[in-house]
C-alpha positions in Angstrom: 2.3 -115.6 -16.2 2.8 -119.1 -18.1 1.8 -121.0 -21.1 1.7 -125.0 -21.7 3.3 -126.3 -24.5 2.9 -129.9 -25.0 6.3 -131.4 -26.4 6.4 -133.9 -29.7 6.6 -136.6 -27.1 3.5 -135.9 -25.5 5.2 -134.2 -22.5 3.9 -130.7 -20.9 6.0 -127.9 -20.2 5.5 -123.9 -18.7 7.2 -121.4 -20.5 6.2 -117.5 -20.3 4.1 -115.9 -22.7 6.1 -114.4 -25.6 8.0 -117.0 -26.5 7.7 -118.3 -30.3 7.1 -122.1 -30.8 11.0 -122.5 -32.3 12.4 -121.0 -29.4 10.5 -123.5 -27.6 12.0 -126.4 -28.9 15.3 -124.9 -29.2 15.2 -124.8 -25.6 14.3 -128.4 -25.0 16.9 -130.3 -26.8 19.4 -130.2 -29.7 17.7 -130.9 -33.2 14.2 -130.4 -32.2 13.3 -127.5 -33.5 14.5 -128.7 -37.1 11.8 -131.3 -36.2 9.0 -128.7 -35.5 6.8 -128.0 -38.1 4.2 -126.0 -36.7 2.4 -125.2 -33.8 -1.6 -125.5 -32.6 -2.5 -122.9 -30.3 -6.3 -123.3 -28.6 -7.5 -125.4 -31.0 -5.9 -122.8 -34.0 -3.4 -123.7 -36.2 -0.8 -121.6 -36.1 2.7 -120.3 -37.9 5.8 -122.0 -35.6 7.8 -118.8 -35.6 4.5 -116.7 -34.4 5.2 -115.2 -30.9 2.3 -115.8 -28.3 1.0 -113.0 -26.9 -1.8 -114.9 -25.1 -2.3 -117.7 -22.1 -3.3 -121.1 -23.3 -2.0 -124.1 -24.5 0.4 -124.9 -27.3 1.2 -127.8 -29.1 4.0 -128.2 -31.4 3.8 -130.1 -34.5 5.8 -132.6 -36.0 5.7 -134.8 -39.5 4.6 -137.5 -37.3 1.4 -135.7 -36.6 -1.4 -135.5 -39.2 -1.6 -131.9 -39.1 2.3 -131.6 -39.4 1.9 -133.5 -42.3 -0.8 -130.8 -43.7 1.5 -128.0 -42.9 4.0 -129.9 -44.9 2.5 -130.3 -48.1 0.8 -126.8 -48.1 4.1 -125.7 -47.6 5.3 -127.6 -50.8 2.2 -126.3 -52.4 3.8 -123.2 -52.9 7.3 -124.1 -53.8 5.6 -126.0 -56.8 4.0 -122.8 -57.8 7.5 -120.9 -57.4 9.1 -123.6 -59.3 6.1 -123.4 -62.3 6.5 -119.3 -61.9 10.2 -119.4 -63.0 10.0 -122.2 -65.4 6.7 -121.2 -67.0 6.7 -117.3 -67.1 3.7 -115.1 -67.1 1.2 -118.4 -65.4 -1.5 -117.5 -62.9 -2.5 -119.5 -60.1 -5.3 -120.6 -58.8 -5.6 -122.6 -55.4 -2.8 -125.0 -54.3 -4.7 -126.6 -50.9 -3.1 -129.8 -49.4 -4.9 -132.9 -49.4 -5.3 -136.3 -47.6 -2.3 -137.7 -50.1 -0.5 -134.7 -50.7 -1.3 -131.7 -52.5 -2.1 -130.2 -55.8 -2.1 -126.5 -57.8 -4.6 -125.4 -60.2 -2.3 -123.2 -63.1 -3.3 -121.5 -65.8 -0.3 -121.7 -68.2 -1.4 -119.7 -70.6 0.6 -120.1 -73.5 3.1 -122.9 -72.2 2.2 -126.4 -72.5 3.0 -128.9 -69.7 2.7 -132.8 -69.9 4.4 -135.7 -68.0 7.4 -135.5 -69.6 7.8 -132.1 -67.9 7.8 -133.3 -64.6 11.1 -134.4 -63.7 12.1 -130.6 -64.5 9.5 -129.3 -62.3 10.6 -131.4 -59.8 14.6 -130.7 -59.8 13.5 -126.9 -59.5 11.4 -127.5 -57.0 14.3 -128.9 -54.6 16.8 -126.7 -55.6 14.3 -123.8 -54.2 13.7 -125.6 -51.4 17.4 -126.3 -50.7 17.7 -122.7 -50.4 16.3 -122.5 -46.8 13.9 -119.6 -47.7 12.0 -118.7 -44.9 7.9 -118.5 -45.2 7.4 -114.8 -43.9 3.9 -113.8 -43.5 2.5 -110.1 -44.3 -0.8 -109.1 -42.9 -2.5 -106.7 -45.6 -5.2 -104.3 -46.4 -7.7 -105.7 -49.2 -6.9 -102.3 -51.0 -3.5 -103.6 -51.0 -4.1 -107.1 -51.8 -5.9 -105.8 -55.0 -3.4 -103.7 -56.4 -0.9 -106.0 -56.1 -2.9 -108.9 -57.9 -4.0 -106.3 -60.2 -0.3 -105.6 -61.4 -0.2 -109.3 -61.4 -2.8 -109.4 -63.8 -4.1 -112.4 -61.9 -8.0 -112.6 -62.2 -7.9 -115.4 -60.0 -6.2 -114.5 -57.3 -8.4 -111.2 -57.5 -11.6 -112.9 -57.8 -10.7 -114.7 -54.3 -9.5 -111.2 -52.3 -12.8 -110.1 -53.8 -14.8 -112.6 -51.2 -12.6 -111.7 -48.2 -13.4 -109.3 -45.3 -10.6 -106.3 -44.5 -8.4 -107.4 -42.0 -8.1 -111.3 -42.6 -6.1 -111.2 -45.9 -2.5 -112.6 -45.7 0.3 -112.9 -48.1 3.0 -115.4 -47.8 6.7 -114.9 -49.3 9.4 -117.3 -49.4 12.5 -116.7 -51.5 10.8 -114.3 -55.0 7.8 -116.2 -54.9 4.6 -114.4 -52.6 0.8 -115.7 -52.3 -2.2 -115.4 -51.4 -2.5 -117.4 -48.0 -3.4 -117.8 -44.6 -1.2 -119.9 -43.7 0.1 -121.9 -41.6 3.6 -122.7 -43.4 6.6 -124.7 -42.0 9.6 -122.4 -40.5 11.5 -122.5 -43.9 12.1 -124.8 -47.1 14.5 -126.8 -46.3 12.8 -129.6 -44.3 11.5 -130.4 -47.8 14.2 -133.2 -49.1 12.0 -135.3 -51.6 9.1 -134.6 -53.9 7.0 -136.5 -56.8 4.9 -134.7 -59.2 2.2 -137.3 -59.7 -0.2 -136.6 -62.2 -1.4 -134.0 -64.3 -5.6 -133.4 -64.6 -8.1 -130.8 -65.9 -9.8 -128.8 -63.6 -12.5 -126.3 -63.7 -12.1 -122.5 -61.7 -13.7 -123.2 -59.0 -15.5 -126.3 -59.9 -17.9 -124.4 -62.4 -18.1 -126.6 -65.8 -18.9 -123.2 -67.6 -15.7 -121.5 -66.6 -12.1 -122.1 -67.8 -10.4 -125.3 -67.3 -6.9 -125.1 -65.3 -3.8 -127.3 -64.9 -4.0 -129.5 -61.7 -0.9 -130.8 -61.0 -0.9 -133.3 -58.6 2.2 -133.8 -56.0 3.4 -135.2 -52.6 6.6 -134.7 -50.8 8.2 -135.7 -47.5 11.2 -134.8 -45.3 13.7 -137.8 -46.4 14.2 -139.5 -49.7 13.2 -142.9 -47.9 9.6 -142.0 -47.3 9.7 -140.6 -51.2 10.7 -144.3 -52.3 8.9 -146.1 -49.5 5.5 -144.1 -51.0 6.3 -144.8 -54.7 6.4 -148.6 -53.9 2.9 -148.5 -52.6 1.6 -146.5 -55.3 2.8 -149.6 -57.3 0.7 -151.9 -55.0 -2.4 -149.6 -55.1 -1.9 -149.7 -59.1 -2.6 -153.4 -58.6 -5.5 -153.1 -56.0 -7.6 -150.3 -57.9 -11.2 -151.4 -57.5 -11.3 -150.0 -61.0 -9.2 -152.8 -62.7 -10.2 -155.8 -60.4 -13.9 -155.2 -60.5 -13.3 -155.3 -64.4 -11.3 -158.3 -64.5 -13.6 -160.0 -61.9 -16.8 -159.0 -63.7 -17.9 -156.7 -60.5 -19.7 -153.5 -62.1 -19.5 -151.4 -64.5 -20.2 -148.2 -66.1 -22.0 -147.1 -69.1 -21.8 -143.6 -71.0 -25.2 -144.4 -72.0 -26.5 -144.8 -69.0 -25.0 -141.5 -67.6 -21.5 -141.0 -65.4 -21.4 -142.2 -62.1 -24.3 -144.4 -62.2 -23.2 -147.8 -61.2 -24.4 -151.3 -62.6 -23.7 -154.3 -60.8 -22.9 -157.6 -62.6 -24.3 -160.8 -61.6 -20.9 -161.9 -59.3 -21.2 -158.0 -57.9 -24.5 -158.2 -56.9 -24.2 -161.6 -55.3 -21.1 -160.6 -53.4 -23.1 -157.4 -52.6 -26.2 -159.1 -51.6 -24.3 -161.2 -49.2 -22.6 -158.2 -47.4 -26.1 -156.7 -47.0 -27.6 -160.5 -45.8 -25.0 -159.9 -43.4 -25.7 -156.9 -41.9 -29.1 -157.9 -41.9 -28.3 -161.0 -39.5 -26.9 -158.8 -37.2 -28.8 -156.0 -37.0 -32.2 -158.6 -36.7 -30.4 -160.0 -33.3 -30.0 -156.2 -32.2 -33.5 -155.5 -32.5 -33.9 -153.7 -36.1 -37.0 -153.6 -38.2 -36.3 -153.3 -42.2 -38.0 -150.6 -44.1 -38.2 -149.5 -47.4 -38.8 -146.0 -49.0 -39.1 -144.1 -52.1 -36.5 -143.0 -54.5 -37.9 -139.6 -54.5 -39.8 -137.4 -52.2 -41.9 -134.0 -51.8 -39.2 -131.3 -51.9 -40.9 -129.7 -49.0 -39.8 -133.0 -47.1 -36.2 -131.6 -47.7 -37.0 -128.1 -46.4 -38.5 -129.4 -43.3 -35.1 -132.0 -43.0 -32.9 -129.0 -43.5 -30.9 -131.0 -46.3 -32.6 -128.6 -48.9 -31.2 -125.6 -47.3 -28.1 -127.1 -46.8 -27.3 -129.5 -49.9 -29.8 -128.4 -52.5 -27.0 -127.3 -54.9 -25.2 -130.3 -54.8 -28.9 -132.3 -55.7 -29.7 -133.4 -58.7 -32.9 -130.9 -60.2 -36.1 -131.4 -58.9 -38.7 -132.7 -60.9 -42.1 -131.1 -61.7 -45.5 -132.6 -62.5 -47.0 -130.1 -65.0 -50.8 -130.9 -64.5 -50.7 -131.4 -60.7 -48.1 -128.8 -59.9 -46.3 -131.0 -57.3 -42.4 -130.5 -56.9 -40.3 -133.6 -56.6 -36.7 -134.3 -55.3 -34.7 -137.5 -55.9 -33.4 -139.0 -52.4 -30.6 -137.2 -51.0 -30.9 -138.9 -47.7 -32.9 -141.4 -46.0 -33.9 -139.5 -42.4 -36.9 -137.8 -43.2 -38.7 -140.8 -44.7 -37.9 -142.4 -41.7 -39.1 -139.4 -39.6 -42.2 -139.9 -41.5 -42.4 -143.5 -40.3 -41.9 -142.6 -37.0 -44.9 -140.2 -37.2 -47.3 -142.3 -38.4 -49.0 -143.2 -35.2 -48.2 -142.5 -31.7 -45.3 -143.7 -29.3 -45.1 -144.5 -25.9 -41.6 -144.7 -23.8 -42.6 -148.3 -24.2 -42.2 -148.6 -27.9 -38.3 -146.9 -27.7 -36.0 -147.5 -28.9 -37.6 -147.9 -32.6 -34.5 -149.2 -34.9 -35.5 -148.4 -38.3 -32.7 -149.8 -40.8 -32.8 -149.7 -44.7 -30.8 -150.2 -47.8 -31.6 -146.9 -49.2 -30.4 -145.7 -52.6 -29.7 -142.3 -52.6 -28.6 -139.4 -55.0 -26.3 -136.6 -55.4 -25.2 -134.4 -58.1 -21.0 -135.0 -57.8 -19.4 -133.2 -60.9 -18.1 -135.1 -63.7 -14.1 -134.3 -62.5 -15.0 -135.7 -58.8 -16.0 -138.9 -60.3 -14.2 -141.7 -59.1 -15.2 -145.5 -59.8 -17.6 -146.7 -56.8 -15.8 -144.2 -54.3 -17.1 -141.2 -55.8 -20.6 -141.8 -57.8 -24.2 -140.1 -58.1 -26.3 -143.2 -57.1 -25.3 -145.0 -53.9 -26.8 -147.5 -51.4 -26.6 -146.7 -47.5 -26.7 -149.2 -45.1 -28.6 -146.4 -43.1 -30.7 -147.1 -39.9 -32.1 -144.5 -37.7 -32.8 -144.8 -34.1 -35.3 -143.3 -31.9 -34.9 -143.3 -28.2 -35.0 -141.6 -25.0 -32.3 -139.5 -23.8 -31.6 -141.8 -21.2 -31.4 -144.5 -23.6 -28.8 -142.5 -26.1 -25.4 -144.1 -24.6 -26.6 -147.5 -24.7 -27.9 -147.3 -27.8 -24.9 -145.5 -29.1 -22.4 -148.0 -27.5 -24.6 -151.0 -29.1 -24.0 -149.8 -32.3 -20.4 -149.2 -32.2 -20.5 -153.0 -31.4 -21.8 -153.5 -34.8 -19.1 -152.0 -36.5 -16.3 -153.5 -34.8 -18.3 -156.6 -35.5 -17.9 -155.9 -38.9 -13.9 -154.3 -38.5 -13.4 -158.1 -37.2 -15.1 -159.9 -39.6 -13.6 -158.2 -42.5 -10.0 -158.0 -41.2 -9.8 -154.0 -40.5 -7.7 -154.2 -38.1 -6.5 -151.0 -38.1 -8.5 -148.1 -37.2 -9.2 -145.0 -35.4 -12.5 -143.3 -34.2 -12.9 -139.5 -35.0 -15.2 -137.6 -32.9 -16.3 -134.6 -35.0 -17.4 -131.7 -33.4 -19.2 -128.6 -33.9 -17.1 -125.8 -34.3 -17.9 -123.1 -31.7 -16.7 -120.2 -33.4 -18.7 -120.6 -36.5 -22.2 -121.6 -35.2 -24.2 -120.7 -38.4 -23.0 -123.6 -39.9 -25.3 -125.8 -38.0 -28.9 -126.0 -36.3 -30.2 -126.7 -33.1 -29.8 -125.3 -29.5 -26.6 -125.4 -27.8 -28.0 -127.5 -25.0 -28.5 -129.8 -27.0 -25.5 -129.7 -28.9 -23.5 -130.5 -25.8 -25.5 -133.2 -24.4 -25.1 -134.8 -28.0 -21.2 -134.0 -27.7 -20.7 -135.2 -24.2 -22.5 -138.5 -25.0 -20.7 -139.6 -27.9 -17.5 -138.3 -25.9 -18.6 -140.6 -23.5 -19.5 -143.7 -24.9 -16.2 -143.8 -27.2 -14.1 -143.4 -23.7 -16.6 -146.1 -22.1 -15.8 -149.0 -25.3 -12.4 -148.2 -25.0 -11.6 -146.9 -28.2 -8.7 -145.0 -29.7 -10.3 -141.8 -30.4 -8.7 -138.3 -32.3 -11.4 -135.4 -32.0 -11.9 -133.2 -35.0 -13.6 -129.3 -34.3 -15.8 -128.5 -36.7 -16.6 -131.5 -38.6 -19.5 -132.1 -37.4 -22.6 -133.1 -39.4 -25.0 -129.5 -39.4 -27.8 -131.6 -37.1 -25.6 -133.0 -34.8 -22.0 -134.2 -34.1 -20.7 -137.7 -35.2 -18.3 -140.7 -34.6 -16.5 -141.6 -37.7 -14.2 -144.7 -38.2 -11.5 -144.0 -39.8 -9.6 -147.4 -41.2 -6.1 -148.3 -42.5 -6.0 -150.9 -45.4 -3.9 -153.8 -46.4 -1.2 -151.2 -47.4 -1.8 -148.4 -44.8 -3.9 -146.1 -47.0 -6.8 -144.4 -44.7 -10.2 -144.2 -45.4 -13.6 -143.1 -43.7 -15.9 -146.4 -42.7 -18.6 -146.3 -40.5 -20.4 -143.4 -39.0 -22.5 -142.8 -36.1 -24.2 -139.4 -35.4 -26.4 -137.7 -32.4 -29.6 -135.9 -33.9 -31.5 -133.8 -31.4 -32.7 -131.3 -34.2 -34.7 -133.7 -36.8 -36.9 -134.8 -33.8 -38.0 -131.0 -33.7 -38.0 -129.9 -37.2 -40.6 -133.1 -37.7 -42.3 -132.9 -34.3 -41.4 -136.4 -33.3 -42.9 -137.1 -29.7 -43.6 -140.2 -27.5 -45.3 -140.1 -24.5 -43.4 -140.7 -21.3 -43.9 -142.8 -17.7 -44.9 -139.4 -16.3 -47.9 -139.6 -19.2 -46.3 -136.3 -20.5 -45.2 -135.7 -24.7 -41.4 -135.8 -24.5 -39.1 -135.4 -27.9 -37.2 -138.4 -28.8 -33.4 -138.4 -29.8 -32.3 -139.8 -33.3 -29.3 -142.0 -33.9 -28.0 -142.0 -37.5 -25.7 -144.9 -38.3 -24.3 -146.7 -41.4 -21.7 -149.2 -40.4 -20.8 -149.9 -44.0 -21.2 -145.9 -45.2 -22.6 -146.9 -48.7 -22.4 -150.2 -50.5 -20.4 -148.7 -53.4 -18.0 -147.2 -51.4 -17.3 -149.9 -48.7 -17.3 -152.8 -52.2 -14.4 -150.6 -53.6 -12.7 -150.0 -50.4 -12.9 -153.7 -49.7 -11.6 -154.5 -53.1 -8.4 -152.6 -52.5 -7.9 -153.7 -49.0 -8.1 -157.4 -50.1 -6.8 -157.2 -53.7 -9.8 -158.8 -55.2 -8.7 -161.7 -52.8 -12.4 -161.8 -50.9 -13.1 -163.9 -47.7 -14.4 -167.6 -48.4 -17.8 -166.2 -47.3 -17.8 -163.3 -49.4 -16.3 -164.0 -52.3 -18.3 -164.3 -56.0 -17.0 -168.4 -56.4 -15.6 -170.5 -53.4 -14.4 -173.1 -55.7 -13.7 -174.4 -59.4 -13.7 -178.0 -60.8 -10.8 -178.5 -63.1 -11.8 -182.0 -65.2 -8.4 -182.9 -67.1 -10.2 -183.8 -69.9 -13.5 -183.7 -71.8 -13.9 -187.3 -70.2 -14.9 -186.3 -67.0 -17.0 -183.9 -67.3 -19.8 -185.6 -66.3 -18.2 -186.5 -62.9 -17.2 -182.9 -62.9 -21.0 -181.5 -63.0 -22.0 -184.0 -60.2 -19.3 -183.0 -57.9 -20.5 -179.3 -58.7 -24.4 -180.5 -58.0 -23.1 -182.4 -55.0 -21.7 -178.9 -53.3 -24.1 -176.9 -54.0 -26.5 -178.8 -52.4 -24.2 -178.3 -49.2 -24.4 -174.4 -49.5 -20.7 -174.0 -51.4 -20.6 -171.7 -54.6 -18.4 -172.8 -57.7 -18.1 -173.2 -61.9 -16.6 -175.4 -63.8 -14.0 -175.4 -66.3 -14.9 -177.3 -69.2 -12.4 -175.5 -71.7 -10.1 -177.8 -73.8 -7.2 -176.5 -72.4 -4.3 -178.1 -70.1 -5.1 -178.5 -66.5 -1.9 -176.5 -65.8 -3.3 -173.1 -67.7 -6.7 -173.7 -66.0 -4.9 -173.6 -63.0 -3.3 -170.6 -63.3 -6.3 -168.7 -64.7 -8.2 -169.9 -61.8 -5.0 -168.2 -59.6 -5.6 -165.3 -61.7 -9.4 -165.2 -61.1 -8.5 -165.3 -57.1 -10.8 -168.3 -56.6 -9.8 -169.9 -53.3 -10.1 -173.6 -54.5 -9.2 -175.5 -57.3 -10.3 -179.1 -57.6 -9.0 -181.3 -60.3 -10.4 -184.7 -61.4 -9.6 -187.3 -63.5 -9.7 -191.1 -63.8 -8.9 -191.8 -60.3 -11.0 -189.0 -58.5 -13.9 -190.3 -60.4 -13.0 -193.9 -59.8 -12.8 -193.0 -55.9 -15.8 -190.4 -55.5 -12.9 -187.8 -54.5 -11.2 -184.3 -55.5 -7.4 -183.2 -55.6 -7.6 -179.8 -53.7 -5.5 -177.4 -54.5 -5.6 -173.5 -52.4 -5.1 -170.4 -53.7 -1.4 -169.5 -52.7 -0.4 -172.5 -50.7 -0.8 -175.4 -53.3 -1.9 -179.0 -53.2 -4.1 -179.9 -50.2 -4.1 -183.8 -51.4 -7.3 -185.6 -52.1 -10.8 -185.9 -49.9 -14.4 -186.5 -50.3 -16.7 -184.2 -51.6 -19.0 -184.2 -48.6 -15.2 -183.8 -46.3 -14.5 -180.9 -48.8 -18.0 -179.2 -48.1 -17.7 -179.7 -44.5 -14.0 -177.7 -44.4 -15.0 -175.0 -46.6 -18.6 -174.6 -44.7 -16.6 -175.0 -41.1 -14.2 -172.2 -42.4 -16.9 -169.7 -43.2 -19.0 -170.4 -40.3 -15.2 -169.4 -38.1 -15.7 -166.6 -40.2 -18.8 -165.0 -39.9 -19.5 -166.4 -36.2 
């Protein structure tokens, strides 16, 4: 019997079962084996050297595959731990997973201390171990033997992890003199790793529990070529310049206050105006698409979220319930908007003629994030979703789903997000306990998403096990201007909440039917979207969105009156701007305006005042010459219309 093997170039070849992935690689072309990092067999990641005994389809993974990178980085975490163990005898290890940007390891350094000055020493030892070409050997082990092994090492962290595992599911990996508890898979040997950089150090409570010991977390990244590491470090420097926390402060967009509370952003006037323009932009698009705006409270009875299933799934990630001592009521800060919208749907009987019903809300929700996980606007405890819920008939589902895709693509085009992939997130068929609802409804909803994405011609990837607990979804993974990936925009199909809330409509047959629910958030959350937009643009927002489109620069106090007239005339023409009336030289005013990322600078002096003109400079381009105030206003408004039409 043959198995099918998908090669790194996408071609498929048959091979006899029992052959190893690396033997396959060696038999195909000289040198291909060096590029194969791991393999995926029947949707399960396996070690590249694992013999196959079952018929099926094997896909060989290289550095160019996202899954290949994850295996590469997870293997690198083992080498990092091995290097630390040699340099700091007696340390104990927590967990060391791969992440989207490399890997980390949580380490109890015991009596040792480590700081950034030690990074070069750790990197040198890492590369020394990697060069030894040590093979990653898997050893399946009984639970009792695994416990004995780590009792001898006096490692309470691994003992705790093993205690939660089932006998028959435990494995160790050995490479060189280092052994780690791990389920794998790993790259064939350590020699594939040619470059490493320890990036940062942080504190991390064991298991994320603030009542437990704080370990030291080392973040790092590795590559198969030094050139790739060099390019990555250049990108990191550019990312520092674009950091939304830094630019948000410089541009007066938002702030945080310890007195208000961690993870609770406050929007300053300029940031509020920018955010409102984004909201109005989406509201206009939604109105054209037949959405109706609603507003719901910031809290809800806890039973509402028990009905929806959110309390069972996310109760531990929510803030504590709010109790009213005299009435005996129990409320929860709203973690999601959808249960509220389901209640709006139930307000009155619905007919098939009323559907689809599209309810939209910029609704603020609250999640209790660990303080160590908070990060600027991208990870907060209170955020506003550009949420909407579409209640439709099963026959309307696919067209409604495609219409949501159209809105998301319109947003991406307007905001110049050109490089994106749609991720189809499906249920894990081997772990159905994570999800609610019948197999039949899951199959229907997954089929609708796959077909809609294909009919819209989207470039897609499929991720099994990444669905929401109530339904599959389509997530848009966007690359920003410097190549980093962000998840922006999501659409989800849900047959389950309509059942839980007993939602109905009367069909054309005069019988009761259950609607289908589409959840969608094109921005995702306003906070995170603005953060990504700041970093994507480097704070150079498109003209229709930027806080100030122009700044008037009088060359001396004598021309302040004319400068104010220019400002007033332009504001009457729907242009936004300010005046710089400081007693500074014009050159300094221009440089400051450039640093503040203001698109247009209007210099006014004696000649301009006499002729009723402005001398126009464009940021990054220089002098555009003199023009009338009306001509400048028309230019700005025409440019804006072209951007958002």
